A tleap script that builds the chain and sets N, CA, C and O, in Angstrom:
source leaprc.protein.ff14SB
mol = sequence {
  NMET GLY GLY PRO ASN LEU GLU VAL PHE LYS
  PHE GLY MET TYR ILE PHE PHE PRO ILE GLY
  TRP MET TYR TYR PHE GLY THR ASN LEU ASP
  GLN ARG PHE SER VAL PRO ASP PHE TRP PRO
  LYS LYS ASN GLU THR ASN GLN ILE PRO PHE
  GLU ARG GLU ASP ILE LYS GLU GLU LEU GLU
  ARG LEU LYS ALA ARG ARG LEU ALA ALA LYS
  ALA ARG ARG GLU GLN PHE GLY GLY PRO ASP
  ALA ASP ALA GLU GLY GLU THR ALA LEU VAL
  GLY GLU ASP GLY PRO LYS LYS SER VAL TYR
  LEU ARG THR LEU GLU ASN VAL LYS PRO ALA
  PRO VAL PRO VAL VAL PRO LYS LYS GLU GLU
  GLY GLY LYS GLY TRP PHE GLY LEU CTRP
}
set mol.1.N position { 12.584 -10.665 48.141 }
set mol.1.CA position { 11.312 -9.898 47.820 }
set mol.1.C position { 10.102 -10.516 48.267 }
set mol.1.O position { 9.907 -10.544 49.482 }
set mol.2.N position { 9.217 -11.039 47.460 }
set mol.2.CA position { 7.937 -11.326 47.796 }
set mol.2.C position { 7.948 -12.764 48.191 }
set mol.2.O position { 7.168 -13.170 49.052 }
set mol.3.N position { 8.793 -13.544 47.603 }
set mol.3.CA position { 8.682 -15.031 47.874 }
set mol.3.C position { 7.872 -15.814 46.887 }
set mol.3.O position { 7.159 -15.300 46.025 }
set mol.4.N position { 8.031 -17.041 47.072 }
set mol.4.CA position { 7.380 -17.968 46.018 }
set mol.4.C position { 5.750 -17.888 46.081 }
set mol.4.O position { 5.029 -18.157 45.121 }
set mol.5.N position { 5.308 -17.496 47.300 }
set mol.5.CA position { 3.764 -17.356 47.289 }
set mol.5.C position { 3.220 -16.201 46.425 }
set mol.5.O position { 2.116 -16.281 45.886 }
set mol.6.N position { 4.023 -15.124 46.307 }
set mol.6.CA position { 3.605 -14.069 45.558 }
set mol.6.C position { 3.802 -14.388 44.146 }
set mol.6.O position { 3.023 -13.880 43.339 }
set mol.7.N position { 4.792 -15.209 43.707 }
set mol.7.CA position { 4.899 -15.576 42.303 }
set mol.7.C position { 3.788 -16.500 41.929 }
set mol.7.O position { 3.341 -16.452 40.783 }
set mol.8.N position { 3.324 -17.312 42.778 }
set mol.8.CA position { 2.281 -18.205 42.480 }
set mol.8.C position { 0.880 -17.466 42.344 }
set mol.8.O position { 0.062 -17.794 41.485 }
set mol.9.N position { 0.673 -16.460 43.244 }
set mol.9.CA position { -0.467 -15.669 43.126 }
set mol.9.C position { -0.371 -14.757 41.916 }
set mol.9.O position { -1.410 -14.687 41.260 }
set mol.10.N position { 0.602 -14.086 41.511 }
set mol.10.CA position { 0.747 -13.470 40.237 }
set mol.10.C position { 0.499 -14.317 38.897 }
set mol.10.O position { -0.164 -13.908 37.944 }
set mol.11.N position { 1.147 -15.580 38.978 }
set mol.11.CA position { 0.828 -16.414 37.915 }
set mol.11.C position { -0.680 -16.793 37.778 }
set mol.11.O position { -1.220 -16.859 36.674 }
set mol.12.N position { -1.304 -17.028 38.897 }
set mol.12.CA position { -2.609 -17.398 38.838 }
set mol.12.C position { -3.492 -16.057 38.465 }
set mol.12.O position { -4.574 -16.201 37.896 }
set mol.13.N position { -3.044 -14.883 38.769 }
set mol.13.CA position { -3.821 -13.715 38.261 }
set mol.13.C position { -3.644 -13.653 36.733 }
set mol.13.O position { -4.629 -13.482 36.014 }
set mol.14.N position { -2.385 -13.791 36.218 }
set mol.14.CA position { -2.091 -13.754 34.833 }
set mol.14.C position { -2.848 -14.688 33.980 }
set mol.14.O position { -3.174 -14.390 32.831 }
set mol.15.N position { -3.168 -15.968 34.611 }
set mol.15.CA position { -3.721 -16.912 33.885 }
set mol.15.C position { -5.251 -16.702 33.920 }
set mol.15.O position { -5.935 -16.689 32.896 }
set mol.16.N position { -5.731 -16.542 35.141 }
set mol.16.CA position { -7.265 -16.673 35.361 }
set mol.16.C position { -8.005 -15.288 35.132 }
set mol.16.O position { -9.185 -15.278 34.780 }
set mol.17.N position { -7.314 -14.165 35.332 }
set mol.17.CA position { -8.024 -12.948 34.977 }
set mol.17.C position { -8.514 -12.926 33.670 }
set mol.17.O position { -9.726 -12.738 33.570 }
set mol.18.N position { -7.724 -13.105 32.410 }
set mol.18.CA position { -8.313 -13.022 31.203 }
set mol.18.C position { -9.372 -14.080 30.979 }
set mol.18.O position { -10.393 -13.846 30.332 }
set mol.19.N position { -9.092 -15.279 31.547 }
set mol.19.CA position { -10.180 -16.401 31.485 }
set mol.19.C position { -11.500 -15.918 32.145 }
set mol.19.O position { -12.561 -16.217 31.595 }
set mol.20.N position { -11.501 -15.206 33.264 }
set mol.20.CA position { -12.662 -14.869 33.931 }
set mol.20.C position { -13.305 -13.718 33.036 }
set mol.20.O position { -14.508 -13.665 32.781 }
set mol.21.N position { -12.487 -12.930 32.652 }
set mol.21.CA position { -12.934 -11.681 31.914 }
set mol.21.C position { -13.696 -12.132 30.697 }
set mol.21.O position { -14.769 -11.602 30.407 }
set mol.22.N position { -13.118 -13.190 29.910 }
set mol.22.CA position { -13.822 -13.696 28.744 }
set mol.22.C position { -15.176 -14.488 29.098 }
set mol.22.O position { -16.160 -14.526 28.360 }
set mol.23.N position { -15.061 -15.117 30.362 }
set mol.23.CA position { -16.275 -15.901 30.667 }
set mol.23.C position { -17.422 -14.908 31.111 }
set mol.23.O position { -18.600 -15.142 30.840 }
set mol.24.N position { -17.045 -13.869 31.757 }
set mol.24.CA position { -18.153 -12.825 32.165 }
set mol.24.C position { -18.677 -12.190 30.985 }
set mol.24.O position { -19.894 -12.154 30.802 }
set mol.25.N position { -17.791 -11.643 30.098 }
set mol.25.CA position { -18.329 -10.833 29.015 }
set mol.25.C position { -18.595 -11.668 27.690 }
set mol.25.O position { -19.175 -11.164 26.728 }
set mol.26.N position { -18.157 -12.912 27.700 }
set mol.26.CA position { -18.248 -13.688 26.542 }
set mol.26.C position { -19.452 -14.631 26.476 }
set mol.26.O position { -19.779 -15.128 25.398 }
set mol.27.N position { -20.152 -14.902 27.665 }
set mol.27.CA position { -21.306 -15.763 27.742 }
set mol.27.C position { -22.602 -15.010 27.530 }
set mol.27.O position { -22.766 -13.886 28.004 }
set mol.28.N position { -23.489 -15.616 26.840 }
set mol.28.CA position { -24.933 -15.018 26.782 }
set mol.28.C position { -24.869 -13.892 25.680 }
set mol.28.O position { -25.738 -13.021 25.647 }
set mol.29.N position { -23.903 -13.918 24.844 }
set mol.29.CA position { -23.862 -12.802 23.791 }
set mol.29.C position { -25.134 -12.814 22.916 }
set mol.29.O position { -25.487 -11.718 22.478 }
set mol.30.N position { -25.762 -13.739 22.646 }
set mol.30.CA position { -26.992 -13.626 21.701 }
set mol.30.C position { -28.014 -12.677 22.356 }
set mol.30.O position { -28.571 -11.782 21.719 }
set mol.31.N position { -28.229 -12.918 23.661 }
set mol.31.CA position { -29.370 -12.058 24.323 }
set mol.31.C position { -28.833 -10.687 24.596 }
set mol.31.O position { -29.610 -9.733 24.582 }
set mol.32.N position { -27.539 -10.521 24.849 }
set mol.32.CA position { -27.111 -9.099 25.194 }
set mol.32.C position { -26.986 -8.146 23.996 }
set mol.32.O position { -27.296 -6.955 24.009 }
set mol.33.N position { -26.492 -8.831 22.967 }
set mol.33.CA position { -26.091 -7.861 21.829 }
set mol.33.C position { -26.998 -8.155 20.567 }
set mol.33.O position { -26.685 -7.722 19.458 }
set mol.34.N position { -28.048 -8.851 20.766 }
set mol.34.CA position { -28.871 -9.075 19.554 }
set mol.34.C position { -29.912 -7.938 19.330 }
set mol.34.O position { -30.560 -7.507 20.284 }
set mol.35.N position { -30.072 -7.449 18.055 }
set mol.35.CA position { -31.023 -6.530 17.791 }
set mol.35.C position { -32.153 -7.316 16.940 }
set mol.35.O position { -31.944 -7.907 15.881 }
set mol.36.N position { -33.428 -7.203 17.630 }
set mol.36.CA position { -34.513 -7.881 16.993 }
set mol.36.C position { -34.940 -7.394 15.585 }
set mol.36.O position { -35.178 -6.215 15.324 }
set mol.37.N position { -35.014 -8.434 14.692 }
set mol.37.CA position { -35.480 -8.155 13.300 }
set mol.37.C position { -34.410 -7.327 12.570 }
set mol.37.O position { -34.728 -6.423 11.797 }
set mol.38.N position { -33.221 -7.635 12.814 }
set mol.38.CA position { -32.075 -6.924 12.100 }
set mol.38.C position { -32.017 -7.567 10.766 }
set mol.38.O position { -31.959 -6.837 9.777 }
set mol.39.N position { -32.026 -8.915 10.625 }
set mol.39.CA position { -31.792 -9.502 9.406 }
set mol.39.C position { -33.189 -9.737 8.794 }
set mol.39.O position { -34.164 -10.007 9.495 }
set mol.40.N position { -33.235 -9.622 7.488 }
set mol.40.CA position { -34.695 -9.836 6.832 }
set mol.40.C position { -35.170 -11.301 6.885 }
set mol.40.O position { -34.396 -12.255 6.972 }
set mol.41.N position { -36.354 -11.383 6.833 }
set mol.41.CA position { -36.957 -12.786 6.760 }
set mol.41.C position { -36.663 -13.403 5.543 }
set mol.41.O position { -36.158 -12.730 4.644 }
set mol.42.N position { -36.951 -14.798 5.360 }
set mol.42.CA position { -36.523 -15.555 4.108 }
set mol.42.C position { -37.560 -15.079 3.197 }
set mol.42.O position { -37.173 -14.974 2.033 }
set mol.43.N position { -38.758 -14.768 3.418 }
set mol.43.CA position { -39.713 -14.314 2.364 }
set mol.43.C position { -39.464 -12.779 1.953 }
set mol.43.O position { -40.030 -12.319 0.961 }
set mol.44.N position { -38.661 -12.051 2.690 }
set mol.44.CA position { -38.308 -10.605 2.305 }
set mol.44.C position { -37.083 -10.386 1.423 }
set mol.44.O position { -36.806 -9.291 0.935 }
set mol.45.N position { -36.366 -11.500 1.249 }
set mol.45.CA position { -35.140 -11.368 0.508 }
set mol.45.C position { -35.284 -11.736 -0.910 }
set mol.45.O position { -36.378 -12.194 -1.242 }
set mol.46.N position { -34.410 -11.620 -1.758 }
set mol.46.CA position { -34.455 -11.902 -3.278 }
set mol.46.C position { -34.522 -13.357 -3.361 }
set mol.46.O position { -33.695 -14.036 -2.753 }
set mol.47.N position { -35.397 -13.862 -4.032 }
set mol.47.CA position { -35.416 -15.285 -4.600 }
set mol.47.C position { -34.932 -15.547 -5.740 }
set mol.47.O position { -35.421 -14.933 -6.689 }
set mol.48.N position { -33.971 -16.404 -5.971 }
set mol.48.CA position { -33.358 -16.666 -7.104 }
set mol.48.C position { -34.247 -17.811 -7.839 }
set mol.48.O position { -34.399 -18.892 -7.270 }
set mol.49.N position { -34.853 -17.555 -9.155 }
set mol.49.CA position { -35.558 -18.530 -9.712 }
set mol.49.C position { -34.725 -19.704 -10.135 }
set mol.49.O position { -33.568 -19.553 -10.527 }
set mol.50.N position { -35.300 -20.844 -10.058 }
set mol.50.CA position { -34.619 -22.122 -10.482 }
set mol.50.C position { -35.333 -22.956 -11.643 }
set mol.50.O position { -34.766 -23.660 -12.479 }
set mol.51.N position { -36.703 -22.721 -11.511 }
set mol.51.CA position { -37.507 -23.398 -12.410 }
set mol.51.C position { -37.555 -22.664 -13.749 }
set mol.51.O position { -37.302 -21.459 -13.742 }
set mol.52.N position { -37.835 -23.233 -14.821 }
set mol.52.CA position { -37.828 -22.626 -16.101 }
set mol.52.C position { -38.974 -21.486 -16.281 }
set mol.52.O position { -38.779 -20.419 -16.864 }
set mol.53.N position { -40.284 -21.912 -15.646 }
set mol.53.CA position { -41.261 -20.913 -15.730 }
set mol.53.C position { -40.966 -19.675 -14.921 }
set mol.53.O position { -41.290 -18.560 -15.331 }
set mol.54.N position { -40.376 -19.863 -13.816 }
set mol.54.CA position { -39.944 -18.727 -12.860 }
set mol.54.C position { -38.947 -17.873 -13.539 }
set mol.54.O position { -39.064 -16.648 -13.496 }
set mol.55.N position { -38.001 -18.431 -14.144 }
set mol.55.CA position { -36.945 -17.778 -14.936 }
set mol.55.C position { -37.640 -16.884 -16.118 }
set mol.55.O position { -37.267 -15.740 -16.379 }
set mol.56.N position { -38.588 -17.489 -16.725 }
set mol.56.CA position { -39.222 -16.765 -18.011 }
set mol.56.C position { -39.994 -15.594 -17.327 }
set mol.56.O position { -39.911 -14.485 -17.854 }
set mol.57.N position { -40.752 -15.755 -16.175 }
set mol.57.CA position { -41.455 -14.695 -15.516 }
set mol.57.C position { -40.589 -13.537 -15.142 }
set mol.57.O position { -40.897 -12.358 -15.315 }
set mol.58.N position { -39.459 -13.985 -14.604 }
set mol.58.CA position { -38.325 -13.012 -14.046 }
set mol.58.C position { -37.864 -12.166 -15.287 }
set mol.58.O position { -37.792 -10.937 -15.264 }
set mol.59.N position { -37.557 -12.956 -16.379 }
set mol.59.CA position { -37.167 -12.173 -17.645 }
set mol.59.C position { -38.140 -11.257 -18.167 }
set mol.59.O position { -37.785 -10.160 -18.599 }
set mol.60.N position { -39.405 -11.642 -18.160 }
set mol.60.CA position { -40.439 -10.815 -18.567 }
set mol.60.C position { -40.663 -9.528 -17.663 }
set mol.60.O position { -40.993 -8.429 -18.110 }
set mol.61.N position { -40.442 -9.814 -16.371 }
set mol.61.CA position { -40.562 -8.696 -15.566 }
set mol.61.C position { -39.475 -7.596 -15.689 }
set mol.61.O position { -39.750 -6.398 -15.624 }
set mol.62.N position { -38.055 -8.144 -15.896 }
set mol.62.CA position { -36.992 -7.340 -16.152 }
set mol.62.C position { -37.177 -6.631 -17.615 }
set mol.62.O position { -36.837 -5.460 -17.781 }
set mol.63.N position { -37.679 -7.340 -18.549 }
set mol.63.CA position { -37.898 -6.528 -19.853 }
set mol.63.C position { -38.930 -5.602 -19.742 }
set mol.63.O position { -38.805 -4.606 -20.455 }
set mol.64.N position { -39.997 -5.672 -18.977 }
set mol.64.CA position { -41.018 -4.623 -18.780 }
set mol.64.C position { -40.455 -3.547 -18.092 }
set mol.64.O position { -40.779 -2.387 -18.348 }
set mol.65.N position { -39.520 -3.887 -17.118 }
set mol.65.CA position { -39.001 -2.763 -16.347 }
set mol.65.C position { -38.015 -1.792 -17.259 }
set mol.65.O position { -38.033 -0.563 -17.196 }
set mol.66.N position { -37.193 -2.536 -18.077 }
set mol.66.CA position { -36.259 -1.940 -18.873 }
set mol.66.C position { -37.048 -1.051 -19.938 }
set mol.66.O position { -36.594 0.041 -20.278 }
set mol.67.N position { -38.233 -1.546 -20.448 }
set mol.67.CA position { -38.941 -0.964 -21.526 }
set mol.67.C position { -39.650 0.316 -20.790 }
set mol.67.O position { -39.843 1.353 -21.424 }
set mol.68.N position { -39.994 0.195 -19.534 }
set mol.68.CA position { -40.601 1.350 -18.799 }
set mol.68.C position { -39.545 2.611 -18.644 }
set mol.68.O position { -39.830 3.794 -18.837 }
set mol.69.N position { -38.303 2.102 -18.264 }
set mol.69.CA position { -37.303 3.048 -18.072 }
set mol.69.C position { -37.012 3.639 -19.455 }
set mol.69.O position { -36.719 4.832 -19.527 }
set mol.70.N position { -37.071 2.926 -20.495 }
set mol.70.CA position { -36.745 3.521 -21.747 }
set mol.70.C position { -37.807 4.546 -22.296 }
set mol.70.O position { -37.509 5.504 -23.009 }
set mol.71.N position { -39.148 4.216 -21.860 }
set mol.71.CA position { -40.157 5.091 -22.158 }
set mol.71.C position { -40.058 6.342 -21.484 }
set mol.71.O position { -40.358 7.413 -22.010 }
set mol.72.N position { -39.579 6.186 -20.156 }
set mol.72.CA position { -39.402 7.431 -19.434 }
set mol.72.C position { -38.158 8.382 -19.874 }
set mol.72.O position { -38.196 9.600 -19.701 }
set mol.73.N position { -37.058 7.712 -20.457 }
set mol.73.CA position { -36.065 8.365 -21.032 }
set mol.73.C position { -36.519 9.079 -22.489 }
set mol.73.O position { -36.062 10.160 -22.858 }
set mol.74.N position { -37.318 8.432 -23.113 }
set mol.74.CA position { -37.890 8.971 -24.270 }
set mol.74.C position { -38.702 10.321 -23.941 }
set mol.74.O position { -38.574 11.359 -24.590 }
set mol.75.N position { -39.512 10.160 -22.893 }
set mol.75.CA position { -40.363 11.227 -22.484 }
set mol.75.C position { -39.655 12.460 -22.004 }
set mol.75.O position { -39.952 13.600 -22.363 }
set mol.76.N position { -38.704 12.150 -21.173 }
set mol.76.CA position { -37.858 13.227 -20.780 }
set mol.76.C position { -36.551 13.523 -21.271 }
set mol.76.O position { -35.758 14.327 -20.781 }
set mol.77.N position { -36.386 12.775 -22.325 }
set mol.77.CA position { -34.893 12.838 -22.975 }
set mol.77.C position { -34.628 14.031 -23.730 }
set mol.77.O position { -33.486 14.478 -23.840 }
set mol.78.N position { -35.793 14.650 -24.339 }
set mol.78.CA position { -35.504 15.882 -25.066 }
set mol.78.C position { -35.163 15.760 -26.300 }
set mol.78.O position { -35.660 14.798 -26.886 }
set mol.79.N position { -34.235 16.662 -27.078 }
set mol.79.CA position { -33.985 16.542 -28.276 }
set mol.79.C position { -32.789 15.581 -28.605 }
set mol.79.O position { -32.387 15.428 -29.758 }
set mol.80.N position { -32.245 14.941 -27.518 }
set mol.80.CA position { -31.199 14.039 -27.805 }
set mol.80.C position { -31.741 12.583 -28.087 }
set mol.80.O position { -30.948 11.726 -28.476 }
set mol.81.N position { -33.067 12.287 -27.899 }
set mol.81.CA position { -33.507 11.024 -28.072 }
set mol.81.C position { -34.115 10.908 -29.590 }
set mol.81.O position { -34.893 11.740 -30.056 }
set mol.82.N position { -33.688 9.858 -30.226 }
set mol.82.CA position { -34.094 9.687 -31.577 }
set mol.82.C position { -35.341 8.760 -31.540 }
set mol.82.O position { -35.895 8.483 -30.476 }
set mol.83.N position { -35.760 8.293 -32.741 }
set mol.83.CA position { -36.885 7.679 -32.984 }
set mol.83.C position { -37.034 6.303 -32.136 }
set mol.83.O position { -38.153 5.962 -31.752 }
set mol.84.N position { -35.977 5.581 -31.874 }
set mol.84.CA position { -36.022 4.423 -31.106 }
set mol.84.C position { -35.991 4.672 -29.606 }
set mol.84.O position { -36.202 3.773 -28.793 }
set mol.85.N position { -35.696 6.033 -29.247 }
set mol.85.CA position { -35.623 6.325 -27.947 }
set mol.85.C position { -34.065 6.242 -27.275 }
set mol.85.O position { -33.797 6.688 -26.159 }
set mol.86.N position { -33.198 5.652 -28.082 }
set mol.86.CA position { -31.955 5.532 -27.655 }
set mol.86.C position { -31.251 7.032 -27.983 }
set mol.86.O position { -31.700 7.702 -28.913 }
set mol.87.N position { -30.245 7.469 -27.254 }
set mol.87.CA position { -29.565 8.606 -27.491 }
set mol.87.C position { -28.624 8.376 -28.693 }
set mol.87.O position { -27.885 7.393 -28.733 }
set mol.88.N position { -28.666 9.298 -29.665 }
set mol.88.CA position { -27.786 9.125 -30.813 }
set mol.88.C position { -26.485 9.781 -30.437 }
set mol.88.O position { -26.435 10.913 -29.956 }
set mol.89.N position { -25.333 8.953 -30.700 }
set mol.89.CA position { -24.045 9.608 -30.303 }
set mol.89.C position { -23.456 10.235 -31.549 }
set mol.89.O position { -22.553 11.062 -31.422 }
set mol.90.N position { -23.932 9.876 -32.810 }
set mol.90.CA position { -23.261 10.371 -33.811 }
set mol.90.C position { -24.440 10.982 -34.796 }
set mol.90.O position { -25.319 10.266 -35.275 }
set mol.91.N position { -24.353 12.209 -35.000 }
set mol.91.CA position { -25.293 12.782 -36.030 }
set mol.91.C position { -24.796 12.963 -37.390 }
set mol.91.O position { -23.761 12.400 -37.747 }
set mol.92.N position { -25.544 13.796 -38.256 }
set mol.92.CA position { -24.876 14.073 -39.798 }
set mol.92.C position { -23.701 14.899 -39.694 }
set mol.92.O position { -22.780 14.725 -40.492 }
set mol.93.N position { -23.630 15.801 -38.776 }
set mol.93.CA position { -22.536 16.838 -38.678 }
set mol.93.C position { -21.424 16.357 -37.618 }
set mol.93.O position { -20.600 17.179 -37.219 }
set mol.94.N position { -21.399 15.006 -37.155 }
set mol.94.CA position { -20.440 14.667 -36.279 }
set mol.94.C position { -21.095 14.180 -34.845 }
set mol.94.O position { -22.308 14.082 -34.658 }
set mol.95.N position { -20.124 13.905 -33.915 }
set mol.95.CA position { -20.757 13.535 -32.704 }
set mol.95.C position { -21.640 14.554 -32.000 }
set mol.95.O position { -21.304 15.738 -32.012 }
set mol.96.N position { -22.663 14.190 -31.437 }
set mol.96.CA position { -23.607 14.988 -30.773 }
set mol.96.C position { -23.102 15.212 -29.151 }
set mol.96.O position { -22.576 14.321 -28.485 }
set mol.97.N position { -23.354 16.481 -28.705 }
set mol.97.CA position { -22.893 16.707 -27.343 }
set mol.97.C position { -24.169 16.500 -26.587 }
set mol.97.O position { -25.302 16.636 -27.047 }
set mol.98.N position { -23.811 16.125 -25.257 }
set mol.98.CA position { -24.901 15.793 -24.375 }
set mol.98.C position { -25.364 17.270 -23.954 }
set mol.98.O position { -24.778 18.297 -24.298 }
set mol.99.N position { -26.427 17.212 -23.212 }
set mol.99.CA position { -27.206 18.521 -22.751 }
set mol.99.C position { -26.288 19.115 -21.801 }
set mol.99.O position { -26.165 20.336 -21.892 }
set mol.100.N position { -25.529 18.438 -20.791 }
set mol.100.CA position { -24.708 19.039 -19.945 }
set mol.100.C position { -23.494 19.616 -20.592 }
set mol.100.O position { -23.073 20.686 -20.151 }
set mol.101.N position { -22.908 19.057 -21.547 }
set mol.101.CA position { -21.811 19.827 -22.297 }
set mol.101.C position { -22.311 20.964 -22.904 }
set mol.101.O position { -21.600 21.966 -22.831 }
set mol.102.N position { -23.515 21.057 -23.568 }
set mol.102.CA position { -24.088 22.143 -24.186 }
set mol.102.C position { -24.288 23.306 -23.270 }
set mol.102.O position { -24.089 24.464 -23.638 }
set mol.103.N position { -24.702 22.966 -22.022 }
set mol.103.CA position { -24.932 24.021 -21.081 }
set mol.103.C position { -23.645 24.766 -20.524 }
set mol.103.O position { -23.620 25.932 -20.130 }
set mol.104.N position { -22.575 23.871 -20.566 }
set mol.104.CA position { -21.259 24.217 -20.171 }
set mol.104.C position { -20.531 25.057 -21.117 }
set mol.104.O position { -19.582 25.704 -20.675 }
set mol.105.N position { -20.856 25.148 -22.444 }
set mol.105.CA position { -20.395 25.979 -23.307 }
set mol.105.C position { -20.527 27.328 -23.140 }
set mol.105.O position { -19.678 28.091 -23.600 }
set mol.106.N position { -21.533 27.739 -22.511 }
set mol.106.CA position { -21.856 29.072 -22.259 }
set mol.106.C position { -21.186 29.615 -21.121 }
set mol.106.O position { -20.979 30.827 -21.066 }
set mol.107.N position { -20.780 28.747 -20.091 }
set mol.107.CA position { -20.059 29.216 -18.963 }
set mol.107.C position { -18.666 29.630 -19.109 }
set mol.107.O position { -17.872 28.917 -19.723 }
set mol.108.N position { -18.322 30.737 -18.584 }
set mol.108.CA position { -16.853 31.218 -18.846 }
set mol.108.C position { -16.199 30.831 -17.633 }
set mol.108.O position { -16.782 30.880 -16.550 }
set mol.109.N position { -14.888 30.407 -17.775 }
set mol.109.CA position { -14.216 30.147 -16.471 }
set mol.109.C position { -13.701 31.348 -15.728 }
set mol.109.O position { -13.273 32.358 -16.287 }
set mol.110.N position { -13.775 31.163 -14.398 }
set mol.110.CA position { -13.247 32.218 -13.591 }
set mol.110.C position { -11.850 32.679 -13.764 }
set mol.110.O position { -10.961 31.829 -13.816 }
set mol.111.N position { -11.536 34.070 -13.869 }
set mol.111.CA position { -10.139 34.319 -14.105 }
set mol.111.C position { -9.062 33.814 -12.995 }
set mol.111.O position { -9.420 33.723 -11.821 }
set mol.112.N position { -8.031 33.562 -13.302 }
set mol.112.CA position { -7.047 33.003 -12.313 }
set mol.112.C position { -6.298 34.173 -11.831 }
set mol.112.O position { -5.759 34.928 -12.640 }
set mol.113.N position { -6.222 34.393 -10.407 }
set mol.113.CA position { -5.579 35.446 -9.898 }
set mol.113.C position { -3.806 35.393 -10.166 }
set mol.113.O position { -3.111 34.383 -10.051 }
set mol.114.N position { -3.469 36.376 -10.439 }
set mol.114.CA position { -1.946 36.604 -10.710 }
set mol.114.C position { -1.205 36.821 -9.324 }
set mol.114.O position { -1.521 37.784 -8.625 }
set mol.115.N position { -0.289 35.994 -8.951 }
set mol.115.CA position { 0.286 36.109 -7.624 }
set mol.115.C position { 1.654 36.797 -7.991 }
set mol.115.O position { 2.370 36.289 -8.853 }
set mol.116.N position { 2.017 37.951 -7.338 }
set mol.116.CA position { 3.268 38.632 -7.540 }
set mol.116.C position { 4.415 37.836 -7.051 }
set mol.116.O position { 4.354 37.199 -5.999 }
set mol.117.N position { 5.405 37.867 -7.772 }
set mol.117.CA position { 6.570 37.011 -7.343 }
set mol.117.C position { 7.380 37.510 -6.215 }
set mol.117.O position { 7.696 38.694 -6.330 }
set mol.118.N position { 7.741 36.983 -5.288 }
set mol.118.CA position { 8.462 37.498 -4.202 }
set mol.118.C position { 9.976 37.591 -4.448 }
set mol.118.O position { 10.552 36.848 -5.242 }
set mol.119.N position { 10.537 38.460 -3.789 }
set mol.119.CA position { 11.918 38.536 -3.893 }
set mol.119.C position { 12.594 37.412 -3.221 }
set mol.119.O position { 12.125 36.913 -2.198 }
set mol.120.N position { 13.862 36.935 -3.858 }
set mol.120.CA position { 14.409 35.748 -3.119 }
set mol.120.C position { 15.510 36.386 -2.092 }
set mol.120.O position { 16.422 37.114 -2.484 }
set mol.121.N position { 15.306 36.016 -0.715 }
set mol.121.CA position { 16.263 36.502 0.079 }
set mol.121.C position { 17.423 35.580 0.241 }
set mol.121.O position { 18.576 36.011 0.213 }
set mol.122.N position { 17.135 34.283 0.414 }
set mol.122.CA position { 18.279 33.279 0.523 }
set mol.122.C position { 17.946 32.041 -0.521 }
set mol.122.O position { 17.037 32.069 -1.351 }
set mol.123.N position { 18.805 31.024 -0.324 }
set mol.123.CA position { 18.559 30.010 -1.178 }
set mol.123.C position { 18.073 28.691 -0.363 }
set mol.123.O position { 17.847 27.656 -0.990 }
set mol.124.N position { 17.928 28.745 0.952 }
set mol.124.CA position { 17.571 27.575 1.737 }
set mol.124.C position { 16.093 27.508 2.040 }
set mol.124.O position { 15.258 28.098 1.354 }
set mol.125.N position { 15.813 26.794 3.053 }
set mol.125.CA position { 14.420 26.513 3.246 }
set mol.125.C position { 13.740 27.899 3.723 }
set mol.125.O position { 14.299 28.647 4.524 }
set mol.126.N position { 12.511 28.157 3.165 }
set mol.126.CA position { 11.721 29.312 3.551 }
set mol.126.C position { 12.599 30.637 3.315 }
set mol.126.O position { 12.180 31.674 3.830 }
set mol.127.N position { 13.715 30.669 2.617 }
set mol.127.CA position { 14.368 31.867 2.323 }
set mol.127.C position { 15.126 32.391 3.482 }
set mol.127.O position { 15.483 33.568 3.531 }
set mol.128.N position { 15.404 31.430 4.524 }
set mol.128.CA position { 16.131 31.958 5.817 }
set mol.128.C position { 17.734 31.915 5.496 }
set mol.128.O position { 18.488 32.711 6.056 }
set mol.129.N position { 18.151 31.073 4.690 }
set mol.129.CA position { 19.571 30.954 4.585 }
set mol.129.C position { 20.104 31.284 3.171 }
set mol.129.O position { 21.311 31.223 2.936 }
savepdb mol mol.pdb
quit
């Protein structure tokens, strides 16, 4: 057939082709595929407080945020919000229903169409046999 020179050439191609491919496409990846400003800067990320004063400030900020959300719920909550602003789950006459459930009580379900029963031709697949 081809002889030993062909085998040496094929072996060299099998070994050096993937190495050359990886060298050509694998070098300088940072400049080829980098997207500028993809990752946020250190000052743009969340900073975990470690000092006692920073932790207290963060807790106060979270408490103020929670109270503001509670005030919004009280303002837009409607009749379900009680005096404290929390939604009451149980009233005098039993559990209260949410606004969504009360609106769904008036909706009537669509009628289910009745499909006429087909005559059975056979007992196999698709009634063929």
